[in-house]
mmCIF file as gemmi writes it, N, C-alpha and C atoms, coordinates in Angstrom:
data_model
loop_
_atom_site.group_PDB
_atom_site.id
_atom_site.type_symbol
_atom_site.label_atom_id
_atom_site.label_alt_id
_atom_site.label_comp_id
_atom_site.label_asym_id
_atom_site.label_entity_id
_atom_site.label_seq_id
_atom_site.pdbx_PDB_ins_code
_atom_site.Cartn_x
_atom_site.Cartn_y
_atom_site.Cartn_z
_atom_site.occupancy
_atom_site.B_iso_or_equiv
_atom_site.pdbx_formal_charge
_atom_site.auth_seq_id
_atom_site.auth_asym_id
_atom_site.pdbx_PDB_model_num
ATOM 1 N N . MET Axp A 1 ? 80.339 120.613 163.98 1 0 ? 1 A 1
ATOM 2 C CA . MET Axp A 1 ? 80.504 119.358 163.291 1 0 ? 1 A 1
ATOM 3 C C . MET Axp A 1 ? 79.937 119.433 161.869 1 0 ? 1 A 1
ATOM 4 N N . LEU Axp A 2 ? 78.771 120.08 161.724 1 0 ? 2 A 1
ATOM 5 C CA . LEU Axp A 2 ? 78.175 120.235 160.408 1 0 ? 2 A 1
ATOM 6 C C . LEU Axp A 2 ? 79.072 121.052 159.496 1 0 ? 2 A 1
ATOM 7 N N . GLU Axp A 3 ? 79.678 122.1 160.039 1 0 ? 3 A 1
ATOM 8 C CA . GLU Axp A 3 ? 80.556 122.941 159.244 1 0 ? 3 A 1
ATOM 9 C C . GLU Axp A 3 ? 81.763 122.156 158.737 1 0 ? 3 A 1
ATOM 10 N N . PHE Axp A 4 ? 82.285 121.272 159.574 1 0 ? 4 A 1
ATOM 11 C CA . PHE Axp A 4 ? 83.429 120.452 159.186 1 0 ? 4 A 1
ATOM 12 C C . PHE Axp A 4 ? 83.069 119.544 158.012 1 0 ? 4 A 1
ATOM 13 N N . PHE Axp A 5 ? 81.907 118.886 158.089 1 0 ? 5 A 1
ATOM 14 C CA . PHE Axp A 5 ? 81.479 118.019 156.999 1 0 ? 5 A 1
ATOM 15 C C . PHE Axp A 5 ? 81.204 118.806 155.729 1 0 ? 5 A 1
ATOM 16 N N . MET Axp A 6 ? 80.607 119.981 155.867 1 0 ? 6 A 1
ATOM 17 C CA . MET Axp A 6 ? 80.365 120.815 154.689 1 0 ? 6 A 1
ATOM 18 C C . MET Axp A 6 ? 81.674 121.219 154.026 1 0 ? 6 A 1
ATOM 19 N N . LEU Axp A 7 ? 82.65 121.568 154.829 1 0 ? 7 A 1
ATOM 20 C CA . LEU Axp A 7 ? 83.951 121.967 154.303 1 0 ? 7 A 1
ATOM 21 C C . LEU Axp A 7 ? 84.631 120.803 153.582 1 0 ? 7 A 1
ATOM 22 N N . ILE Axp A 8 ? 84.609 119.634 154.17 1 0 ? 8 A 1
ATOM 23 C CA . ILE Axp A 8 ? 85.24 118.46 153.568 1 0 ? 8 A 1
ATOM 24 C C . ILE Axp A 8 ? 84.538 118.07 152.269 1 0 ? 8 A 1
ATOM 25 N N . ILE Axp A 9 ? 83.223 118.006 152.293 1 0 ? 9 A 1
ATOM 26 C CA . ILE Axp A 9 ? 82.472 117.609 151.097 1 0 ? 9 A 1
ATOM 27 C C . ILE Axp A 9 ? 82.673 118.624 149.973 1 0 ? 9 A 1
ATOM 28 N N . THR Axp A 10 ? 82.627 119.898 150.29 1 0 ? 10 A 1
ATOM 29 C CA . THR Axp A 10 ? 82.837 120.922 149.269 1 0 ? 10 A 1
ATOM 30 C C . THR Axp A 10 ? 84.247 120.846 148.702 1 0 ? 10 A 1
ATOM 31 N N . ALA Axp A 11 ? 85.23 120.644 149.561 1 0 ? 11 A 1
ATOM 32 C CA . ALA Axp A 11 ? 86.615 120.533 149.087 1 0 ? 11 A 1
ATOM 33 C C . ALA Axp A 11 ? 86.789 119.332 148.164 1 0 ? 11 A 1
ATOM 34 N N . VAL Axp A 12 ? 86.188 118.212 148.507 1 0 ? 12 A 1
ATOM 35 C CA . VAL Axp A 12 ? 86.291 117.015 147.665 1 0 ? 12 A 1
ATOM 36 C C . VAL Axp A 12 ? 85.598 117.232 146.328 1 0 ? 12 A 1
ATOM 37 N N . LEU Axp A 13 ? 84.395 117.795 146.354 1 0 ? 13 A 1
ATOM 38 C CA . LEU Axp A 13 ? 83.66 118.018 145.108 1 0 ? 13 A 1
ATOM 39 C C . LEU Axp A 13 ? 84.345 119.041 144.207 1 0 ? 13 A 1
ATOM 40 N N . VAL Axp A 14 ? 84.821 120.131 144.768 1 0 ? 14 A 1
ATOM 41 C CA . VAL Axp A 14 ? 85.5 121.15 143.969 1 0 ? 14 A 1
ATOM 42 C C . VAL Axp A 14 ? 86.824 120.604 143.434 1 0 ? 14 A 1
ATOM 43 N N . GLY Axp A 15 ? 87.55 119.872 144.275 1 0 ? 15 A 1
ATOM 44 C CA . GLY Axp A 15 ? 88.794 119.264 143.811 1 0 ? 15 A 1
ATOM 45 C C . GLY Axp A 15 ? 88.561 118.263 142.69 1 0 ? 15 A 1
ATOM 46 N N . GLY Axp A 16 ? 87.525 117.447 142.83 1 0 ? 16 A 1
ATOM 47 C CA . GLY Axp A 16 ? 87.178 116.495 141.768 1 0 ? 16 A 1
ATOM 48 C C . GLY Axp A 16 ? 86.772 117.18 140.489 1 0 ? 16 A 1
ATOM 49 N N . TYR Axp A 17 ? 86.03 118.272 140.599 1 0 ? 17 A 1
ATOM 50 C CA . TYR Axp A 17 ? 85.605 119.035 139.426 1 0 ? 17 A 1
ATOM 51 C C . TYR Axp A 17 ? 86.811 119.651 138.716 1 0 ? 17 A 1
ATOM 52 N N . ILE Axp A 18 ? 87.742 120.206 139.471 1 0 ? 18 A 1
ATOM 53 C CA . ILE Axp A 18 ? 88.949 120.789 138.872 1 0 ? 18 A 1
ATOM 54 C C . ILE Axp A 18 ? 89.77 119.699 138.192 1 0 ? 18 A 1
ATOM 55 N N . TYR Axp A 19 ? 89.876 118.529 138.826 1 0 ? 19 A 1
ATOM 56 C CA . TYR Axp A 19 ? 90.614 117.422 138.218 1 0 ? 19 A 1
ATOM 57 C C . TYR Axp A 19 ? 89.96 116.974 136.915 1 0 ? 19 A 1
ATOM 58 N N . LEU Axp A 20 ? 88.631 116.876 136.9 1 0 ? 20 A 1
ATOM 59 C CA . LEU Axp A 20 ? 87.921 116.487 135.679 1 0 ? 20 A 1
ATOM 60 C C . LEU Axp A 20 ? 88.133 117.49 134.558 1 0 ? 20 A 1
ATOM 61 N N . ILE Axp A 21 ? 88.061 118.77 134.878 1 0 ? 21 A 1
ATOM 62 C CA . ILE Axp A 21 ? 88.293 119.801 133.864 1 0 ? 21 A 1
ATOM 63 C C . ILE Axp A 21 ? 89.708 119.688 133.314 1 0 ? 21 A 1
ATOM 64 N N . TYR Axp A 22 ? 90.687 119.513 134.198 1 0 ? 22 A 1
ATOM 65 C CA . TYR Axp A 22 ? 92.078 119.392 133.767 1 0 ? 22 A 1
ATOM 66 C C . TYR Axp A 22 ? 92.265 118.177 132.865 1 0 ? 22 A 1
ATOM 67 N N . LYS Axp A 23 ? 91.682 117.049 133.259 1 0 ? 23 A 1
ATOM 68 C CA . LYS Axp A 23 ? 91.842 115.818 132.499 1 0 ? 23 A 1
ATOM 69 C C . LYS Axp A 23 ? 91.209 115.925 131.11 1 0 ? 23 A 1
ATOM 70 N N . LYS Axp A 24 ? 90.026 116.519 131.031 1 0 ? 24 A 1
ATOM 71 C CA . LYS Axp A 24 ? 89.357 116.642 129.745 1 0 ? 24 A 1
ATOM 72 C C . LYS Axp A 24 ? 90.05 117.671 128.842 1 0 ? 24 A 1
ATOM 73 N N . ARG Axp A 25 ? 90.525 118.759 129.43 1 0 ? 25 A 1
ATOM 74 C CA . ARG Axp A 25 ? 91.163 119.801 128.627 1 0 ? 25 A 1
ATOM 75 C C . ARG Axp A 25 ? 92.543 119.396 128.132 1 0 ? 25 A 1
ATOM 76 N N . LYS Axp A 26 ? 93.199 118.487 128.844 1 0 ? 26 A 1
ATOM 77 C CA . LYS Axp A 26 ? 94.539 118.069 128.463 1 0 ? 26 A 1
ATOM 78 C C . LYS Axp A 26 ? 94.52 117.321 127.126 1 0 ? 26 A 1
ATOM 79 N N . ASN Axp A 27 ? 93.445 116.614 126.849 1 0 ? 27 A 1
ATOM 80 C CA . ASN Axp A 27 ? 93.356 115.798 125.637 1 0 ? 27 A 1
ATOM 81 C C . ASN Axp A 27 ? 92.786 116.533 124.437 1 0 ? 27 A 1
ATOM 82 N N . LEU Axp A 28 ? 92.455 117.809 124.571 1 0 ? 28 A 1
ATOM 83 C CA . LEU Axp A 28 ? 91.918 118.553 123.435 1 0 ? 28 A 1
ATOM 84 C C . LEU Axp A 28 ? 93.021 118.878 122.437 1 0 ? 28 A 1
ATOM 85 N N . LYS Axp A 29 ? 92.682 118.784 121.164 1 0 ? 29 A 1
ATOM 86 C CA . LYS Axp A 29 ? 93.657 119.074 120.126 1 0 ? 29 A 1
ATOM 87 C C . LYS Axp A 29 ? 93.658 120.554 119.739 1 0 ? 29 A 1
ATOM 88 N N . LYS Axp A 30 ? 92.516 121.185 119.842 1 0 ? 30 A 1
ATOM 89 C CA . LYS Axp A 30 ? 92.39 122.586 119.455 1 0 ? 30 A 1
ATOM 90 C C . LYS Axp A 30 ? 92.486 123.463 120.697 1 0 ? 30 A 1
ATOM 91 N N . GLU Axp A 31 ? 93.16 124.589 120.571 1 0 ? 31 A 1
ATOM 92 C CA . GLU Axp A 31 ? 93.286 125.55 121.673 1 0 ? 31 A 1
ATOM 93 C C . GLU Axp A 31 ? 92.072 126.479 121.652 1 0 ? 31 A 1
ATOM 94 N N . TYR Axp A 32 ? 91.412 126.642 122.783 1 0 ? 32 A 1
ATOM 95 C CA . TYR Axp A 32 ? 90.193 127.448 122.843 1 0 ? 32 A 1
ATOM 96 C C . TYR Axp A 32 ? 90.381 128.798 123.513 1 0 ? 32 A 1
ATOM 97 N N . GLY Axp A 33 ? 91.5 129.04 124.134 1 0 ? 33 A 1
ATOM 98 C CA . GLY Axp A 33 ? 91.757 130.341 124.734 1 0 ? 33 A 1
ATOM 99 C C . GLY Axp A 33 ? 91.224 130.462 126.15 1 0 ? 33 A 1
ATOM 100 N N . TRP Axp A 34 ? 91.453 131.634 126.716 1 0 ? 34 A 1
ATOM 101 C CA . TRP Axp A 34 ? 91.11 131.86 128.125 1 0 ? 34 A 1
ATOM 102 C C . TRP Axp A 34 ? 89.616 131.966 128.352 1 0 ? 34 A 1
ATOM 103 N N . LYS Axp A 35 ? 88.844 132.344 127.345 1 0 ? 35 A 1
ATOM 104 C CA . LYS Axp A 35 ? 87.404 132.508 127.545 1 0 ? 35 A 1
ATOM 105 C C . LYS Axp A 35 ? 86.705 131.188 127.837 1 0 ? 35 A 1
ATOM 106 N N . SER Axp A 36 ? 87.288 130.088 127.394 1 0 ? 36 A 1
ATOM 107 C CA . SER Axp A 36 ? 86.658 128.796 127.652 1 0 ? 36 A 1
ATOM 108 C C . SER Axp A 36 ? 86.846 128.346 129.094 1 0 ? 36 A 1
ATOM 109 N N . TYR Axp A 37 ? 87.707 129.018 129.849 1 0 ? 37 A 1
ATOM 110 C CA . TYR Axp A 37 ? 87.915 128.677 131.253 1 0 ? 37 A 1
ATOM 111 C C . TYR Axp A 37 ? 87.059 129.521 132.198 1 0 ? 37 A 1
ATOM 112 N N . VAL Axp A 38 ? 86.349 130.505 131.689 1 0 ? 38 A 1
ATOM 113 C CA . VAL Axp A 38 ? 85.557 131.385 132.545 1 0 ? 38 A 1
ATOM 114 C C . VAL Axp A 38 ? 84.36 130.642 133.148 1 0 ? 38 A 1
ATOM 115 N N . THR Axp A 39 ? 83.659 129.862 132.346 1 0 ? 39 A 1
ATOM 116 C CA . THR Axp A 39 ? 82.491 129.133 132.854 1 0 ? 39 A 1
ATOM 117 C C . THR Axp A 39 ? 82.871 128.136 133.947 1 0 ? 39 A 1
ATOM 118 N N . PRO Axp A 40 ? 83.858 127.255 133.719 1 0 ? 40 A 1
ATOM 119 C CA . PRO Axp A 40 ? 84.229 126.367 134.826 1 0 ? 40 A 1
ATOM 120 C C . PRO Axp A 40 ? 84.752 127.127 136.04 1 0 ? 40 A 1
ATOM 121 N N . GLY Axp A 41 ? 85.474 128.207 135.813 1 0 ? 41 A 1
ATOM 122 C CA . GLY Axp A 41 ? 85.979 129.001 136.936 1 0 ? 41 A 1
ATOM 123 C C . GLY Axp A 41 ? 84.863 129.614 137.749 1 0 ? 41 A 1
ATOM 124 N N . ALA Axp A 42 ? 83.843 130.119 137.07 1 0 ? 42 A 1
ATOM 125 C CA . ALA Axp A 42 ? 82.711 130.713 137.78 1 0 ? 42 A 1
ATOM 126 C C . ALA Axp A 42 ? 81.951 129.669 138.585 1 0 ? 42 A 1
ATOM 127 N N . PHE Axp A 43 ? 81.828 128.452 138.023 1 0 ? 43 A 1
ATOM 128 C CA . PHE Axp A 43 ? 81.109 127.401 138.725 1 0 ? 43 A 1
ATOM 129 C C . PHE Axp A 43 ? 81.963 126.733 139.796 1 0 ? 43 A 1
ATOM 130 N N . VAL Axp A 44 ? 83.238 127.038 139.871 1 0 ? 44 A 1
ATOM 131 C CA . VAL Axp A 44 ? 84.078 126.6 140.987 1 0 ? 44 A 1
ATOM 132 C C . VAL Axp A 44 ? 84.038 127.643 142.104 1 0 ? 44 A 1
ATOM 133 N N . VAL Axp A 45 ? 84.008 128.902 141.728 1 0 ? 45 A 1
ATOM 134 C CA . VAL Axp A 45 ? 84.026 129.986 142.718 1 0 ? 45 A 1
ATOM 135 C C . VAL Axp A 45 ? 82.691 130.067 143.472 1 0 ? 45 A 1
ATOM 136 N N . ALA Axp A 46 ? 81.58 129.801 142.795 1 0 ? 46 A 1
ATOM 137 C CA . ALA Axp A 46 ? 80.256 129.954 143.417 1 0 ? 46 A 1
ATOM 138 C C . ALA Axp A 46 ? 80.069 129.105 144.673 1 0 ? 46 A 1
ATOM 139 N N . PRO Axp A 47 ? 80.358 127.795 144.665 1 0 ? 47 A 1
ATOM 140 C CA . PRO Axp A 47 ? 80.17 127.056 145.922 1 0 ? 47 A 1
ATOM 141 C C . PRO Axp A 47 ? 81.142 127.474 147.016 1 0 ? 47 A 1
ATOM 142 N N . LEU Axp A 48 ? 82.324 127.926 146.627 1 0 ? 48 A 1
ATOM 143 C CA . LEU Axp A 48 ? 83.276 128.397 147.633 1 0 ? 48 A 1
ATOM 144 C C . LEU Axp A 48 ? 82.773 129.674 148.305 1 0 ? 48 A 1
ATOM 145 N N . VAL Axp A 49 ? 82.207 130.575 147.511 1 0 ? 49 A 1
ATOM 146 C CA . VAL Axp A 49 ? 81.642 131.809 148.075 1 0 ? 49 A 1
ATOM 147 C C . VAL Axp A 49 ? 80.478 131.471 149.002 1 0 ? 49 A 1
ATOM 148 N N . ALA Axp A 50 ? 79.612 130.557 148.562 1 0 ? 50 A 1
ATOM 149 C CA . ALA Axp A 50 ? 78.459 130.183 149.395 1 0 ? 50 A 1
ATOM 150 C C . ALA Axp A 50 ? 78.907 129.509 150.693 1 0 ? 50 A 1
ATOM 151 N N . LEU Axp A 51 ? 79.915 128.653 150.607 1 0 ? 51 A 1
ATOM 152 C CA . LEU Axp A 51 ? 80.399 127.976 151.807 1 0 ? 51 A 1
ATOM 153 C C . LEU Axp A 51 ? 81.017 128.958 152.787 1 0 ? 51 A 1
ATOM 154 N N . PHE Axp A 52 ? 81.882 129.836 152.318 1 0 ? 52 A 1
ATOM 155 C CA . PHE Axp A 52 ? 82.507 130.8 153.222 1 0 ? 52 A 1
ATOM 156 C C . PHE Axp A 52 ? 81.5 131.809 153.759 1 0 ? 52 A 1
ATOM 157 N N . SER Axp A 53 ? 80.494 132.106 152.968 1 0 ? 53 A 1
ATOM 158 C CA . SER Axp A 53 ? 79.432 132.973 153.453 1 0 ? 53 A 1
ATOM 159 C C . SER Axp A 53 ? 78.686 132.314 154.618 1 0 ? 53 A 1
ATOM 160 N N . TYR Axp A 54 ? 78.434 131.024 154.516 1 0 ? 54 A 1
ATOM 161 C CA . TYR Axp A 54 ? 77.753 130.314 155.589 1 0 ? 54 A 1
ATOM 162 C C . TYR Axp A 54 ? 78.651 130.157 156.81 1 0 ? 54 A 1
ATOM 163 N N . LEU Axp A 55 ? 79.905 129.794 156.59 1 0 ? 55 A 1
ATOM 164 C CA . LEU Axp A 55 ? 80.808 129.535 157.714 1 0 ? 55 A 1
ATOM 165 C C . LEU Axp A 55 ? 81.092 130.788 158.534 1 0 ? 55 A 1
ATOM 166 N N . PHE Axp A 56 ? 81.255 131.928 157.854 1 0 ? 56 A 1
ATOM 167 C CA . PHE Axp A 56 ? 81.595 133.163 158.556 1 0 ? 56 A 1
ATOM 168 C C . PHE Axp A 56 ? 80.38 134.046 158.799 1 0 ? 56 A 1
ATOM 169 N N . GLU Axp A 57 ? 79.174 133.493 158.554 1 0 ? 57 A 1
ATOM 170 C CA . GLU Axp A 57 ? 77.914 134.198 158.772 1 0 ? 57 A 1
ATOM 171 C C . GLU Axp A 57 ? 77.901 135.562 158.094 1 0 ? 57 A 1
ATOM 172 N N . PHE Axp A 58 ? 78.286 135.546 156.829 1 0 ? 58 A 1
ATOM 173 C CA . PHE Axp A 58 ? 78.354 136.77 156.048 1 0 ? 58 A 1
ATOM 174 C C . PHE Axp A 58 ? 77.31 136.715 154.938 1 0 ? 58 A 1
ATOM 175 N N . GLY Axp A 59 ? 76.06 136.516 155.313 1 0 ? 59 A 1
ATOM 176 C CA . GLY Axp A 59 ? 74.993 136.514 154.332 1 0 ? 59 A 1
ATOM 177 C C . GLY Axp A 59 ? 74.551 137.931 154.044 1 0 ? 59 A 1
ATOM 178 N N . GLY Axp A 60 ? 73.951 138.114 152.93 1 0 ? 60 A 1
ATOM 179 C CA . GLY Axp A 60 ? 73.456 139.438 152.611 1 0 ? 60 A 1
ATOM 180 C C . GLY Axp A 60 ? 73.587 139.743 151.139 1 0 ? 60 A 1
ATOM 181 N N . ILE Axp A 61 ? 73.431 141.014 150.84 1 0 ? 61 A 1
ATOM 182 C CA . ILE Axp A 61 ? 73.378 141.451 149.452 1 0 ? 61 A 1
ATOM 183 C C . ILE Axp A 61 ? 74.703 141.238 148.729 1 0 ? 61 A 1
ATOM 184 N N . ILE Axp A 62 ? 75.819 141.33 149.431 1 0 ? 62 A 1
ATOM 185 C CA . ILE Axp A 62 ? 77.132 141.135 148.792 1 0 ? 62 A 1
ATOM 186 C C . ILE Axp A 62 ? 77.261 139.686 148.33 1 0 ? 62 A 1
ATOM 187 N N . THR Axp A 63 ? 76.865 138.754 149.168 1 0 ? 63 A 1
ATOM 188 C CA . THR Axp A 63 ? 76.941 137.342 148.805 1 0 ? 63 A 1
ATOM 189 C C . THR Axp A 63 ? 76.002 137.032 147.652 1 0 ? 63 A 1
ATOM 190 N N . TRP Axp A 64 ? 74.785 137.532 147.715 1 0 ? 64 A 1
ATOM 191 C CA . TRP Axp A 64 ? 73.838 137.306 146.631 1 0 ? 64 A 1
ATOM 192 C C . TRP Axp A 64 ? 74.333 137.915 145.328 1 0 ? 64 A 1
ATOM 193 N N . PHE Axp A 65 ? 74.887 139.11 145.397 1 0 ? 65 A 1
ATOM 194 C CA . PHE Axp A 65 ? 75.404 139.753 144.192 1 0 ? 65 A 1
ATOM 195 C C . PHE Axp A 65 ? 76.571 138.96 143.616 1 0 ? 65 A 1
ATOM 196 N N . THR Axp A 66 ? 77.465 138.479 144.464 1 0 ? 66 A 1
ATOM 197 C CA . THR Axp A 66 ? 78.616 137.709 143.997 1 0 ? 66 A 1
ATOM 198 C C . THR Axp A 66 ? 78.169 136.4 143.353 1 0 ? 66 A 1
ATOM 199 N N . LEU Axp A 67 ? 77.244 135.691 143.984 1 0 ? 67 A 1
ATOM 200 C CA . LEU Axp A 67 ? 76.741 134.446 143.408 1 0 ? 67 A 1
ATOM 201 C C . LEU Axp A 67 ? 75.999 134.694 142.097 1 0 ? 67 A 1
ATOM 202 N N . GLY Axp A 68 ? 75.172 135.729 142.062 1 0 ? 68 A 1
ATOM 203 C CA . GLY Axp A 68 ? 74.477 136.068 140.825 1 0 ? 68 A 1
ATOM 204 C C . GLY Axp A 68 ? 75.445 136.424 139.709 1 0 ? 68 A 1
ATOM 205 N N . PHE Axp A 69 ? 76.486 137.167 140.045 1 0 ? 69 A 1
ATOM 206 C CA . PHE Axp A 69 ? 77.501 137.526 139.053 1 0 ? 69 A 1
ATOM 207 C C . PHE Axp A 69 ? 78.222 136.282 138.536 1 0 ? 69 A 1
ATOM 208 N N . CYS Axp A 70 ? 78.537 135.354 139.433 1 0 ? 70 A 1
ATOM 209 C CA . CYS Axp A 70 ? 79.197 134.108 139.016 1 0 ? 70 A 1
ATOM 210 C C . CYS Axp A 70 ? 78.31 133.312 138.053 1 0 ? 70 A 1
ATOM 211 N N . PHE Axp A 71 ? 77.035 133.171 138.383 1 0 ? 71 A 1
ATOM 212 C CA . PHE Axp A 71 ? 76.145 132.373 137.547 1 0 ? 71 A 1
ATOM 213 C C . PHE Axp A 71 ? 75.86 133.047 136.209 1 0 ? 71 A 1
ATOM 214 N N . ILE Axp A 72 ? 75.659 134.355 136.194 1 0 ? 72 A 1
ATOM 215 C CA . ILE Axp A 72 ? 75.401 135.048 134.941 1 0 ? 72 A 1
ATOM 216 C C . ILE Axp A 72 ? 76.644 135.039 134.057 1 0 ? 72 A 1
ATOM 217 N N . THR Axp A 73 ? 77.81 135.253 134.65 1 0 ? 73 A 1
ATOM 218 C CA . THR Axp A 73 ? 79.049 135.213 133.88 1 0 ? 73 A 1
ATOM 219 C C . THR Axp A 73 ? 79.295 133.815 133.329 1 0 ? 73 A 1
ATOM 220 N N . GLY Axp A 74 ? 79.087 132.79 134.156 1 0 ? 74 A 1
ATOM 221 C CA . GLY Axp A 74 ? 79.256 131.416 133.691 1 0 ? 74 A 1
ATOM 222 C C . GLY Axp A 74 ? 78.305 131.078 132.556 1 0 ? 74 A 1
ATOM 223 N N . ALA Axp A 75 ? 77.074 131.538 132.659 1 0 ? 75 A 1
ATOM 224 C CA . ALA Axp A 75 ? 76.098 131.267 131.602 1 0 ? 75 A 1
ATOM 225 C C . ALA Axp A 75 ? 76.453 132.017 130.319 1 0 ? 75 A 1
ATOM 226 N N . PHE Axp A 76 ? 76.944 133.232 130.43 1 0 ? 76 A 1
ATOM 227 C CA . PHE Axp A 76 ? 77.289 134.015 129.249 1 0 ? 76 A 1
ATOM 228 C C . PHE Axp A 76 ? 78.456 133.39 128.478 1 0 ? 76 A 1
ATOM 229 N N . PHE Axp A 77 ? 79.451 132.892 129.191 1 0 ? 77 A 1
ATOM 230 C CA . PHE Axp A 77 ? 80.647 132.378 128.538 1 0 ? 77 A 1
ATOM 231 C C . PHE Axp A 77 ? 80.537 130.914 128.114 1 0 ? 77 A 1
ATOM 232 N N . THR Axp A 78 ? 79.35 130.306 128.218 1 0 ? 78 A 1
ATOM 233 C CA . THR Axp A 78 ? 79.2 128.935 127.742 1 0 ? 78 A 1
ATOM 234 C C . THR Axp A 78 ? 79.352 128.827 126.236 1 0 ? 78 A 1
ATOM 235 N N . LYS Axp A 79 ? 79.164 129.925 125.519 1 0 ? 79 A 1
ATOM 236 C CA . LYS Axp A 79 ? 79.331 129.861 124.063 1 0 ? 79 A 1
ATOM 237 C C . LYS Axp A 79 ? 80.783 129.655 123.649 1 0 ? 79 A 1
ATOM 238 N N . TYR Axp A 80 ? 81.725 129.841 124.556 1 0 ? 80 A 1
ATOM 239 C CA . TYR Axp A 80 ? 83.137 129.641 124.254 1 0 ? 80 A 1
ATOM 240 C C . TYR Axp A 80 ? 83.655 128.276 124.676 1 0 ? 80 A 1
ATOM 241 N N . LEU Axp A 81 ? 82.785 127.431 125.247 1 0 ? 81 A 1
ATOM 242 C CA . LEU Axp A 81 ? 83.206 126.096 125.666 1 0 ? 81 A 1
ATOM 243 C C . LEU Axp A 81 ? 83.516 125.231 124.445 1 0 ? 81 A 1
ATOM 244 N N . PRO Axp A 82 ? 84.411 124.255 124.579 1 0 ? 82 A 1
ATOM 245 C CA . PRO Axp A 82 ? 84.699 123.361 123.458 1 0 ? 82 A 1
ATOM 246 C C . PRO Axp A 82 ? 83.475 122.52 123.112 1 0 ? 82 A 1
ATOM 247 N N . GLU Axp A 83 ? 83.39 122.153 121.84 1 0 ? 83 A 1
ATOM 248 C CA . GLU Axp A 83 ? 82.284 121.308 121.395 1 0 ? 83 A 1
ATOM 249 C C . GLU Axp A 83 ? 82.455 119.909 121.97 1 0 ? 83 A 1
ATOM 250 N N . PRO Axp A 84 ? 81.364 119.307 122.471 1 0 ? 84 A 1
ATOM 251 C CA . PRO Axp A 84 ? 81.482 117.94 123.011 1 0 ? 84 A 1
ATOM 252 C C . PRO Axp A 84 ? 81.771 116.95 121.894 1 0 ? 84 A 1
ATOM 253 N N . SER Axp A 85 ? 82.591 115.961 122.188 1 0 ? 85 A 1
ATOM 254 C CA . SER Axp A 85 ? 82.933 114.953 121.194 1 0 ? 85 A 1
ATOM 255 C C . SER Axp A 85 ? 81.882 113.843 121.218 1 0 ? 85 A 1
ATOM 256 N N . GLU Axp A 86 ? 81.643 113.255 120.071 1 0 ? 86 A 1
ATOM 257 C CA . GLU Axp A 86 ? 80.666 112.171 119.962 1 0 ? 86 A 1
ATOM 258 C C . GLU Axp A 86 ? 81.268 110.895 120.527 1 0 ? 86 A 1
ATOM 259 N N . GLY Axp A 87 ? 80.463 110.156 121.275 1 0 ? 87 A 1
ATOM 260 C CA . GLY Axp A 87 ? 80.913 108.856 121.775 1 0 ? 87 A 1
ATOM 261 C C . GLY Axp A 87 ? 81.319 108.855 123.121 1 0 ? 87 A 1
């Protein structure tokens, strides 16, 4: 039962996050290229990896390495994110 709720909540949160990114990026006037999508992509993949790791009992160094890689990559590519608008 806990796994079902975790799956539903994660799906809703990740889906909402993807929708927010799409909505905000659609209204941008300047094109930022593919590098600006790496940070949001990494922060979408990380909870999915953690959830599937928990559900399939696949904890260990591979999961930690994958999550660490996602977070470090996401942090590195923040310099390519669009500038926030005032207001």
